[in-house]
TIRO-2110 file (N, C-alpha, C; in Angstrom, 1 decimal):
// TIRO-2110
128.7, 100.0, 81.4, N, 1, A
127.4, 99.6, 81.9, CA, 1, A
127.4, 98.1, 81.9, C, 1, A
126.9, 97.5, 82.9, N, 2, A
126.9, 96.0, 83.0, CA, 2, A
125.6, 95.5, 83.7, C, 2, A
125.3, 94.3, 83.4, N, 3, A
124.2, 93.6, 84.1, CA, 3, A
124.7, 92.3, 84.7, C, 3, A
124.4, 92.1, 86.0, N, 4, A
124.8, 90.9, 86.7, CA, 4, A
123.6, 90.0, 87.0, C, 4, A
123.8, 88.7, 87.0, N, 5, A
122.7, 87.8, 87.5, CA, 5, A
123.1, 87.5, 89.0, C, 5, A
122.2, 87.7, 89.9, N, 6, A
122.4, 87.4, 91.3, CA, 6, A
121.9, 86.0, 91.6, C, 6, A
122.4, 85.5, 92.7, N, 7, A
122.0, 84.1, 93.1, CA, 7, A
120.5, 83.8, 93.3, C, 7, A
119.8, 84.9, 93.5, N, 8, A
118.3, 84.7, 93.7, CA, 8, A
117.6, 84.9, 92.4, C, 8, A
118.3, 85.0, 91.3, N, 9, A
117.7, 85.2, 89.9, CA, 9, A
117.4, 86.6, 89.5, C, 9, A
117.6, 87.6, 90.4, N, 10, A
117.4, 89.0, 90.1, CA, 10, A
118.6, 89.5, 89.3, C, 10, A
118.4, 90.6, 88.6, N, 11, A
119.4, 91.3, 87.9, CA, 11, A
119.9, 92.6, 88.6, C, 11, A
121.1, 92.9, 88.5, N, 12, A
121.7, 94.1, 89.0, CA, 12, A
122.3, 94.8, 87.8, C, 12, A
122.0, 96.1, 87.6, N, 13, A
122.6, 96.9, 86.6, CA, 13, A
123.5, 98.0, 87.2, C, 13, A
124.7, 98.1, 86.7, N, 14, A
125.6, 99.1, 87.3, CA, 14, A
126.5, 99.7, 86.2, C, 14, A
127.4, 100.6, 86.6, N, 15, A
128.4, 101.2, 85.7, CA, 15, A
129.7, 101.4, 86.4, C, 15, A
130.8, 101.4, 85.7, N, 16, A
132.1, 101.5, 86.4, CA, 16, A
133.1, 101.9, 85.3, C, 16, A
134.2, 102.4, 85.8, N, 17, A
135.4, 102.6, 84.9, CA, 17, A
136.3, 101.4, 84.8, C, 17, A
136.2, 100.5, 85.7, N, 18, A
137.0, 99.3, 85.7, CA, 18, A
136.2, 98.0, 86.0, C, 18, A
135.7, 97.4, 85.0, N, 19, A
134.7, 96.3, 85.1, CA, 19, A
135.3, 95.1, 85.9, C, 19, A
136.5, 94.7, 85.6, N, 20, A
137.1, 93.6, 86.4, CA, 20, A
137.2, 93.9, 87.9, C, 20, A
137.7, 95.1, 88.2, N, 21, A
137.8, 95.5, 89.6, CA, 21, A
136.4, 95.5, 90.3, C, 21, A
135.4, 96.0, 89.6, N, 22, A
134.1, 96.1, 90.1, CA, 22, A
133.5, 94.7, 90.3, C, 22, A
133.7, 93.8, 89.4, N, 23, A
133.1, 92.5, 89.5, CA, 23, A
133.7, 91.8, 90.8, C, 23, A
135.0, 92.0, 91.0, N, 24, A
135.7, 91.4, 92.1, CA, 24, A
135.1, 92.0, 93.4, C, 24, A
134.8, 93.3, 93.4, N, 25, A
134.2, 93.9, 94.6, CA, 25, A
132.9, 93.3, 94.9, C, 25, A
132.1, 93.1, 93.8, N, 26, A
130.7, 92.5, 94.0, CA, 26, A
130.9, 91.1, 94.6, C, 26, A
131.8, 90.3, 94.0, N, 27, A
132.0, 88.9, 94.5, CA, 27, A
132.5, 88.9, 96.0, C, 27, A
133.2, 89.9, 96.4, N, 28, A
133.8, 89.9, 97.7, CA, 28, A
132.8, 90.6, 98.7, C, 28, A
131.6, 90.9, 98.3, N, 29, A
130.6, 91.5, 99.2, CA, 29, A
130.8, 92.9, 99.4, C, 29, A
131.7, 93.6, 98.6, N, 30, A
132.0, 95.0, 98.7, CA, 30, A
131.2, 95.9, 97.8, C, 30, A
130.3, 95.2, 97.0, N, 31, A
129.6, 96.0, 96.0, CA, 31, A
128.3, 96.6, 96.6, C, 31, A
127.3, 96.7, 95.8, N, 32, A
126.0, 97.3, 96.2, CA, 32, A
125.3, 96.4, 97.2, C, 32, A
124.5, 97.0, 98.0, N, 33, A
123.7, 96.2, 99.0, CA, 33, A
122.9, 95.1, 98.3, C, 33, A
122.4, 95.4, 97.1, N, 34, A
121.6, 94.4, 96.4, CA, 34, A
122.4, 93.1, 96.1, C, 34, A
123.7, 93.3, 95.7, N, 35, A
124.5, 92.1, 95.3, CA, 35, A
125.1, 91.5, 96.5, C, 35, A
125.5, 92.2, 97.5, N, 36, A
126.1, 91.6, 98.7, CA, 36, A
125.2, 90.6, 99.4, C, 36, A
123.9, 90.8, 99.3, N, 37, A
122.9, 89.9, 99.9, CA, 37, A
122.5, 88.7, 99.0, C, 37, A
123.1, 88.7, 97.7, N, 38, A
122.7, 87.7, 96.7, CA, 38, A
123.9, 87.1, 96.0, C, 38, A
124.9, 86.8, 96.7, N, 39, A
126.1, 86.2, 96.2, CA, 39, A
125.9, 84.7, 95.9, C, 39, A
126.6, 84.2, 95.0, N, 40, A
127.5, 84.9, 94.0, CA, 40, A
126.8, 85.5, 92.9, C, 40, A
127.5, 86.4, 92.2, N, 41, A
126.9, 87.1, 91.0, CA, 41, A
127.7, 86.6, 89.8, C, 41, A
127.0, 86.8, 88.7, N, 42, A
127.7, 86.4, 87.4, CA, 42, A
127.4, 87.5, 86.3, C, 42, A
128.4, 87.9, 85.6, N, 43, A
128.3, 88.9, 84.6, CA, 43, A
127.6, 88.3, 83.4, C, 43, A
126.5, 89.0, 83.0, N, 44, A
125.7, 88.5, 81.9, CA, 44, A
125.9, 89.4, 80.6, C, 44, A
126.2, 90.7, 80.8, N, 45, A
126.2, 91.6, 79.7, CA, 45, A
126.9, 92.8, 80.1, C, 45, A
127.6, 93.4, 79.1, N, 46, A
128.2, 94.7, 79.3, CA, 46, A
128.3, 95.5, 78.0, C, 46, A
128.3, 96.8, 78.2, N, 47, A
128.6, 97.8, 77.1, CA, 47, A
129.7, 98.7, 77.5, C, 47, A
130.6, 99.1, 76.6, N, 48, A
131.7, 99.9, 76.9, CA, 48, A
131.4, 101.3, 76.3, C, 48, A
131.8, 102.3, 77.1, N, 49, A
131.6, 103.7, 76.7, CA, 49, A
133.0, 104.5, 76.9, C, 49, A
133.2, 105.5, 76.2, N, 50, A
134.4, 106.3, 76.4, CA, 50, A
134.3, 107.2, 77.6, C, 50, A
133.1, 107.5, 78.0, N, 51, A
132.9, 108.4, 79.1, CA, 51, A
132.1, 107.8, 80.2, C, 51, A
132.4, 107.9, 81.4, N, 52, A
131.7, 107.3, 82.5, CA, 52, A
130.3, 107.9, 82.7, C, 52, A
130.2, 109.2, 82.3, N, 53, A
128.8, 109.8, 82.5, CA, 53, A
127.9, 109.2, 81.4, C, 53, A
128.4, 108.9, 80.3, N, 54, A
127.5, 108.2, 79.3, CA, 54, A
127.1, 106.8, 79.8, C, 54, A
128.1, 106.1, 80.4, N, 55, A
127.7, 104.8, 80.9, CA, 55, A
126.7, 104.9, 82.1, C, 55, A
126.9, 105.9, 82.9, N, 56, A
126.0, 106.1, 84.0, CA, 56, A
124.6, 106.4, 83.5, C, 56, A
124.5, 107.3, 82.5, N, 57, A
123.2, 107.6, 81.8, CA, 57, A
122.5, 106.3, 81.3, C, 57, A
123.3, 105.4, 80.7, N, 58, A
122.8, 104.2, 80.1, CA, 58, A
122.4, 103.3, 81.3, C, 58, A
123.1, 103.2, 82.3, N, 59, A
122.8, 102.4, 83.5, CA, 59, A
121.4, 102.8, 84.0, C, 59, A
121.2, 104.1, 84.2, N, 60, A
119.9, 104.6, 84.7, CA, 60, A
118.8, 104.2, 83.7, C, 60, A
119.0, 104.3, 82.5, N, 61, A
118.0, 104.0, 81.4, CA, 61, A
117.6, 102.5, 81.6, C, 61, A
118.6, 101.6, 81.6, N, 62, A
118.4, 100.2, 81.6, CA, 62, A
117.8, 99.8, 83.0, C, 62, A
118.1, 100.4, 84.1, N, 63, A
117.6, 100.1, 85.4, CA, 63, A
116.0, 100.3, 85.4, C, 63, A
115.5, 101.2, 84.6, N, 64, A
114.1, 101.4, 84.5, CA, 64, A
113.3, 100.4, 83.6, C, 64, A
114.1, 99.5, 83.0, N, 65, A
113.4, 98.6, 82.1, CA, 65, A
112.9, 97.4, 82.8, C, 65, A
111.9, 96.7, 82.2, N, 66, A
111.4, 95.5, 82.7, CA, 66, A
112.4, 94.3, 82.5, C, 66, A
112.2, 93.3, 83.2, N, 67, A
113.1, 92.1, 83.1, CA, 67, A
113.1, 91.6, 81.7, C, 67, A
111.9, 91.6, 81.0, N, 68, A
111.8, 91.1, 79.7, CA, 68, A
112.6, 92.0, 78.7, C, 68, A
112.6, 93.2, 78.9, N, 69, A
113.3, 94.2, 78.1, CA, 69, A
114.8, 94.0, 78.3, C, 69, A
115.3, 93.8, 79.5, N, 70, A
116.7, 93.6, 79.8, CA, 70, A
117.1, 92.3, 79.2, C, 70, A
116.3, 91.3, 79.2, N, 71, A
116.7, 90.0, 78.6, CA, 71, A
116.8, 90.1, 77.1, C, 71, A
115.9, 90.9, 76.5, N, 72, A
115.9, 91.1, 75.0, CA, 72, A
117.3, 91.8, 74.7, C, 72, A
117.6, 92.8, 75.5, N, 73, A
118.9, 93.5, 75.2, CA, 73, A
120.1, 92.5, 75.3, C, 73, A
120.1, 91.7, 76.4, N, 74, A
121.2, 90.8, 76.6, CA, 74, A
121.3, 89.7, 75.5, C, 74, A
120.1, 89.4, 74.9, N, 75, A
120.0, 88.3, 73.9, CA, 75, A
120.2, 88.9, 72.5, C, 75, A
120.4, 90.2, 72.4, N, 76, A
120.6, 90.9, 71.1, CA, 76, A
119.4, 91.1, 70.3, C, 76, A
118.2, 90.9, 70.9, N, 77, A
116.9, 91.1, 70.2, CA, 77, A
116.5, 92.5, 70.2, C, 77, A
117.3, 93.4, 69.6, N, 78, A
117.1, 94.8, 69.6, CA, 78, A
115.8, 95.3, 68.9, C, 78, A
115.4, 94.5, 67.9, N, 79, A
114.1, 94.9, 67.3, CA, 79, A
112.9, 94.8, 68.2, C, 79, A
113.0, 94.0, 69.2, N, 80, A
111.8, 93.8, 70.1, CA, 80, A
111.8, 94.8, 71.3, C, 80, A
112.9, 95.6, 71.5, N, 81, A
112.9, 96.5, 72.6, CA, 81, A
111.8, 97.5, 72.6, C, 81, A
111.4, 98.2, 71.5, N, 82, A
110.3, 99.1, 71.6, CA, 82, A
109.0, 98.5, 72.0, C, 82, A
108.7, 97.3, 71.6, N, 83, A
107.5, 96.6, 71.9, CA, 83, A
107.4, 96.2, 73.4, C, 83, A
108.6, 96.2, 74.0, N, 84, A
108.6, 95.8, 75.4, CA, 84, A
108.5, 96.9, 76.4, C, 84, A
108.4, 98.1, 75.8, N, 85, A
108.2, 99.3, 76.7, CA, 85, A
106.7, 99.4, 77.1, C, 85, A
106.5, 99.7, 78.3, N, 86, A
105.1, 99.8, 78.8, CA, 86, A
104.4, 100.9, 78.1, C, 86, A
105.0, 102.1, 77.9, N, 87, A
104.3, 103.2, 77.3, CA, 87, A
104.0, 102.9, 75.8, C, 87, A
104.9, 102.2, 75.2, N, 88, A
104.6, 101.8, 73.8, CA, 88, A
103.4, 100.8, 73.7, C, 88, A
103.4, 99.8, 74.6, N, 89, A
102.3, 98.9, 74.6, CA, 89, A
101.0, 99.6, 74.9, C, 89, A
101.0, 100.5, 75.8, N, 90, A
99.8, 101.2, 76.2, CA, 90, A
99.1, 102.0, 75.1, C, 90, A
99.9, 102.5, 74.2, N, 91, A
99.3, 103.4, 73.1, CA, 91, A
98.9, 102.6, 71.9, C, 91, A
99.2, 101.3, 71.9, N, 92, A
98.9, 100.5, 70.7, CA, 92, A
97.4, 100.0, 70.8, C, 92, A
END
C-alpha cells in the first residue's frame, strides 16, 4: 500500500505487488486516471504486506481517510489517528 503526492497537491493511495514498477507506470502516465492528469508524482509513504489482498484492504481503508488523517499516518503520529476520525469526533 502506498501514498503518492501529485503535482496539484492531492494524494493518491494505491496498492501493488511491485512498487518500483508501479511508480514507474505512474510517472509514465500509465497509472490511474487521477495520477496521469497530475504528473509528476512523488512517493510519500508505503507499507509492505505479505499478501496483496491485505494491501488492497489497507488501501481501501486509507482511501476513506481525511487528508489530516493520512498526513498523521505518514508522519508516524499514530496516537492521533483515532481523534482524526469523523465518527470519533462526532461522539465526543
